[in-house]
C-alpha positions as CSV (number, residue, x, y, z in Angstrom):
1,M,-5.1,-11.6,15.3
2,K,-2.1,-9.8,13.8
3,Y,-4.1,-6.5,13.9
4,L,-4.9,-6.7,17.6
5,K,-1.8,-4.6,18.4
6,F,-3.3,-1.7,16.3
7,L,-6.5,-2.0,18.2
8,F,-4.6,-1.9,21.5
9,V,-2.6,1.2,20.4
10,G,-5.8,2.9,19.3
11,I,-7.4,2.2,22.7
12,I,-4.4,3.6,24.5
13,F,-4.4,6.6,22.2
14,G,-8.1,7.2,22.9
15,I,-7.6,7.0,26.7
16,V,-4.7,9.5,26.5
17,L,-6.7,11.9,24.4
18,V,-9.7,11.7,26.8
19,K,-7.5,12.1,29.9
20,S,-5.6,15.0,28.4
21,E,-9.0,16.6,27.5
22,A,-7.8,16.9,23.8
23,V,-11.3,15.6,22.7
24,S,-13.1,18.1,24.9
25,W,-15.3,20.4,22.9
26,Y,-14.7,23.1,25.5
27,R,-10.9,22.8,25.1
28,I,-11.2,23.0,21.3
29,Y,-13.5,26.0,21.7
30,E,-10.9,27.7,23.9
31,M,-8.2,27.0,21.3
32,F,-10.1,28.5,18.4
33,R,-10.8,31.6,20.5
34,F,-7.1,31.9,21.6
35,Q,-8.2,31.7,25.3
36,S,-6.0,28.8,26.4
37,F,-2.6,27.3,25.6
38,H,-3.8,23.7,26.5
39,M,-4.5,22.5,23.0
40,Y,-1.6,24.4,21.4
41,G,0.7,22.6,24.0
42,I,-0.6,19.2,23.0
43,I,-0.4,19.9,19.3
44,G,3.1,21.5,19.7
45,T,4.3,18.4,21.6
46,A,2.9,16.1,18.9
47,I,4.7,18.1,16.2
48,A,8.0,18.2,18.1
49,T,7.7,14.4,18.8
50,G,7.0,13.8,15.1
51,V,10.0,15.8,14.0
52,I,12.3,14.1,16.4
53,F,11.0,10.6,15.4
54,L,11.4,11.4,11.7
55,Q,15.0,12.7,12.2
56,I,15.9,9.5,14.2
57,S,14.2,7.3,11.6
58,K,16.2,8.9,8.8
59,K,19.5,8.6,10.7
60,K,18.8,4.9,11.8
61,H,17.1,3.9,8.6
62,F,14.0,2.5,10.3
63,K,11.8,0.2,8.2
64,N,8.0,-0.1,8.2
65,L,5.9,-3.3,8.5
66,L,6.6,-4.1,4.8
67,G,10.4,-3.8,5.3
68,L,10.7,-0.6,3.3
69,E,12.7,2.3,4.7
70,I,10.5,5.1,6.2
71,N,10.8,8.3,4.3
72,V,8.8,11.4,3.7
73,P,8.7,12.5,0.1
74,K,9.4,16.1,-0.7
75,K,6.4,18.2,-1.8
76,D,6.9,20.6,-4.6
77,S,3.3,21.7,-5.0
78,G,1.9,25.1,-4.2
79,F,1.5,26.6,-0.8
80,V,-2.0,27.9,-1.5
81,R,-3.6,24.5,-1.7
82,Y,-2.4,23.7,1.8
83,I,-3.8,27.0,3.1
84,I,-7.2,26.3,1.5
85,G,-7.3,22.6,2.6
86,G,-6.2,23.5,6.1
87,S,-8.8,26.2,6.3
88,I,-11.6,23.8,5.3
89,F,-10.3,21.3,7.8
90,G,-10.0,23.9,10.5
91,L,-13.5,25.2,9.8
92,G,-15.0,21.7,10.1
93,W,-13.0,21.1,13.2
94,A,-14.2,24.4,14.8
95,L,-17.9,23.7,13.8
96,V,-18.0,20.1,14.9
97,G,-15.6,20.4,17.8
98,A,-13.6,17.3,16.7
99,C,-11.2,16.3,14.1
100,P,-11.3,12.8,12.5
101,G,-9.6,10.7,15.2
102,P,-11.5,12.1,18.2
103,M,-14.8,11.7,16.4
104,Y,-14.5,7.9,17.0
105,I,-13.2,8.4,20.5
106,L,-16.1,10.7,21.4
107,L,-18.5,8.1,20.0
108,G,-16.8,5.5,22.3
109,T,-17.2,7.8,25.3
110,G,-21.0,7.9,24.7
111,V,-21.4,11.1,22.6
112,Y,-23.8,9.4,20.2
113,S,-24.4,12.6,18.2
114,M,-20.9,11.9,16.7
115,I,-22.6,9.3,14.5
116,I,-24.0,12.2,12.4
117,V,-20.6,13.8,12.2
118,I,-18.9,10.5,11.2
119,L,-21.5,9.8,8.5
120,A,-21.1,13.4,7.2
121,A,-17.3,12.9,7.1
122,L,-17.7,9.6,5.2
123,L,-20.1,11.3,2.8
124,G,-17.6,14.2,2.3
125,T,-14.8,11.6,1.7
126,L,-17.0,9.8,-0.9
127,I,-17.8,13.1,-2.7
128,Y,-14.1,14.0,-2.7
129,G,-13.2,10.6,-4.1
130,A,-15.8,11.1,-6.9
131,L,-14.6,14.6,-7.7
132,K,-10.8,14.1,-7.1
133,N,-9.8,13.9,-10.8
134,K,-11.7,17.1,-11.6
135,L,-10.2,19.2,-8.8
136,P,-6.9,21.1,-9.1
137,H,-4.1,19.3,-7.2
């Protein structure tokens, strides 16, 4: 029962993404071909909102559900790994037409071929988990 609020927020988030066409394969295709500002506007707004929230949470010392202060640890690792990881993520996003969150939203809207994509994403996560200690981090 205490997790019902997360389900509610997820449903609202899904409705917003569907109505804003952020889960539309056509909109994602336009974005990767640099033909439309639509998705860049959505992503830019999300980044700006996140930055503003983080700055407010630092100033007001917001706490998470466990009562711990919200903070973002500084990363001192190399830039190259983010370029490689982001490129792999972007390639998958471009090929499938959906990133992880919208995969479930598209399944909920009746795009049943997303079951294959979700299973492949879970398999990729399993393989990464098995190889994680052998990969450079």
